C-alpha positions in Angstrom: 52.6 244.3 -8.0 50.1 242.0 -9.0 49.4 241.6 -13.2 46.1 242.1 -14.6 45.8 238.8 -17.0 43.4 239.0 -20.3 41.8 235.7 -21.1 38.3 235.0 -23.1 37.5 239.2 -23.3 37.7 239.3 -19.3 39.9 240.7 -17.4 40.9 238.8 -14.8 42.3 239.9 -11.8 44.7 238.6 -9.0 44.4 239.5 -5.9 43.0 242.5 -3.9 44.9 245.5 -5.4 44.0 244.8 -8.8 40.6 244.4 -8.2 40.5 248.2 -6.6 42.5 249.4 -9.9 40.2 247.9 -12.2 37.1 249.4 -9.9 38.9 252.7 -10.8 40.3 252.6 -14.3 36.4 251.3 -15.2 35.5 254.7 -12.9 37.6 256.8 -14.7 36.8 256.3 -18.0 32.9 256.1 -17.0 33.8 259.5 -15.6 35.6 261.1 -18.5 33.2 260.2 -21.2 32.2 262.5 -23.2 28.1 263.9 -22.7 25.8 262.9 -26.1 23.0 264.1 -26.0 21.8 266.5 -28.1 20.6 269.6 -28.1 16.8 270.0 -28.6 15.7 271.7 -31.9 12.4 273.2 -32.9 10.3 274.7 -35.6 8.0 277.8 -34.3 4.8 277.9 -36.4 3.0 281.4 -37.6 0.1 282.0 -39.1 -1.2 285.5 -40.0 -4.4 286.7 -42.1 -4.2 290.0 -43.6 -1.0 290.9 -41.5 -2.9 289.7 -38.4 -2.5 286.6 -36.3 -4.6 284.0 -37.6 -5.4 280.3 -36.8 -4.9 277.2 -38.8 -2.8 273.8 -39.0 0.5 272.3 -39.7 2.2 269.0 -40.5 5.8 269.1 -40.3 7.9 266.4 -42.8 12.0 265.1 -43.6 12.4 263.5 -46.5 8.5 262.6 -47.2 7.6 261.2 -43.9 5.7 263.0 -41.0 7.8 264.4 -38.0 4.4 266.7 -36.3 1.6 268.0 -37.0 -1.0 270.0 -34.7 -1.6 273.4 -33.9 0.6 276.4 -35.6 0.2 278.4 -32.5 2.8 276.2 -30.9 6.4 275.2 -31.0 7.2 271.7 -32.4 10.6 269.3 -30.8 12.6 268.1 -34.5 16.1 266.6 -34.5 18.2 269.3 -36.7 17.9 269.3 -40.0 15.8 270.2 -43.4 11.9 270.3 -43.0 9.3 270.9 -45.3 6.4 272.2 -43.4 2.3 273.0 -44.6 1.0 275.4 -42.8 -3.2 275.9 -43.8 -5.7 278.0 -42.9 -8.9 277.5 -40.5 -12.1 278.3 -41.6 -11.6 279.1 -45.1 -14.0 277.8 -48.0 -10.6 277.0 -50.2 -8.9 276.0 -47.6 -5.5 277.6 -49.0 -1.9 275.8 -47.6 1.2 277.4 -48.0 4.8 274.8 -48.5 7.8 276.6 -46.8 11.1 274.7 -46.2 12.8 274.7 -42.6 16.4 274.6 -41.9 16.8 273.6 -38.4 20.5 273.9 -36.7 20.9 271.7 -33.8 19.9 273.3 -30.6 17.9 276.4 -32.5 14.5 277.5 -33.1 13.5 278.4 -37.2 10.6 279.7 -38.0 7.8 278.4 -40.1 5.5 280.9 -41.1 2.8 281.9 -43.8 0.6 285.2 -44.4 -2.9 283.8 -46.3 -4.9 287.0 -48.0 -8.1 286.5 -48.3 -11.7 288.2 -48.3 -15.4 287.6 -47.5 -18.2 286.5 -50.0 -21.4 286.8 -49.5 -24.4 286.1 -52.0 -27.8 287.3 -51.6 -30.6 285.3 -53.9 -33.5 287.3 -54.4 -36.7 286.5 -56.4 -39.0 289.1 -57.6 -37.8 291.3 -54.8 -37.8 288.2 -51.6 -35.3 286.2 -50.5 -34.7 283.0 -52.3 -32.7 279.7 -51.3 -31.1 279.3 -54.6 -27.8 277.5 -54.5 -24.7 279.3 -54.9 -21.5 277.5 -56.1 -18.4 279.0 -55.8 -15.6 278.0 -58.7 -11.7 279.1 -59.4 -10.1 277.5 -62.8 -13.2 275.5 -63.8 -13.0 273.5 -60.5 -15.6 273.8 -57.9 -14.4 275.4 -54.5 -17.2 274.8 -52.6 -21.1 275.7 -52.1 -22.9 278.3 -50.1 -26.5 279.2 -48.7 -28.1 282.1 -49.7 -26.8 284.7 -47.2 -24.4 283.5 -45.9 -20.6 284.6 -45.6 -17.8 282.6 -46.6 -14.2 283.6 -46.2 -12.2 283.2 -49.3 -8.5 283.4 -50.4 -8.2 286.8 -52.2 -8.5 286.2 -56.1 -10.9 285.8 -59.1 -14.0 283.5 -58.8 -16.6 282.4 -60.5 -20.3 282.3 -59.0 -22.9 280.4 -60.4 -26.3 280.5 -58.8 -29.5 278.0 -59.3 -33.0 279.0 -58.7 -35.9 276.4 -59.8 -34.0 275.8 -63.3 -32.7 279.7 -64.0 -29.0 280.0 -63.9 -27.1 282.9 -63.1 -22.8 283.2 -63.5 -20.4 286.7 -61.6 -17.3 286.9 -62.0 -15.8 288.1 -58.9 -12.8 289.4 -58.1 -12.1 289.4 -54.3 -8.8 291.7 -52.5 -7.5 291.3 -49.4 -9.7 292.1 -46.4 -12.6 292.9 -48.8 -15.7 292.2 -47.6 -18.1 291.4 -51.1 -22.0 290.8 -51.5 -23.4 289.5 -54.7 -27.2 290.3 -55.4 -28.4 287.8 -57.7 -31.4 288.4 -58.8 -34.4 286.8 -60.5 
C-alpha cells in the first residue's frame, strides 16, 4: 500500500495506485456535490381598467434599485425576496400609477396587479353658436394635469377636476366629477 503525502498544499502521490485513488476521490466529491442552482422566481404583472384588461408599464425595484421594467403584459424573472412594483396605466392624461409590495418565494410566481378607474372627458368650445378653438386646461387640486383641444376626448382617472377654458381673453371654469366608465361632455359657450 502506498501513502499519499501532503506537502505545500498539494497531494503527492507515490505510485500509480495512489494516482488512481486520488482521481476516484476527486470524482466522488464532484459527483456528490449538492446542486447550488436556485429555482427561478417570477413576478407576473397585470393591469385592469374599470375591471377590463388594460395596458401599461411596470417598474420593479428592490431596496430602491431597479430590478426590471417594461410592458405589464408579461412575467419578469427576479431573485426571491420583497419588491416594490409601480404599475402605470398607458394613455391617461393624468398618468396614474399604483405601487404595490410583492413578496416572491424561491421558485414561485407572485402577482403585481392594479385596477385603474377611468372616465373620458371631452370639452367643446363654442363661440356665438359656432365651434371655437379655445385652450382647455385640466387641473386637479390646483395643479395642471394637462391641456386638451376643443372636441378632443381624454382619458382621466375617476375623480374631481377643474376645467378652465380660455377663448379670446375670456375664461370660464367648470368643476367636473368623473365616475368610472363615464363619458362626460362639457360645452363651454362664449
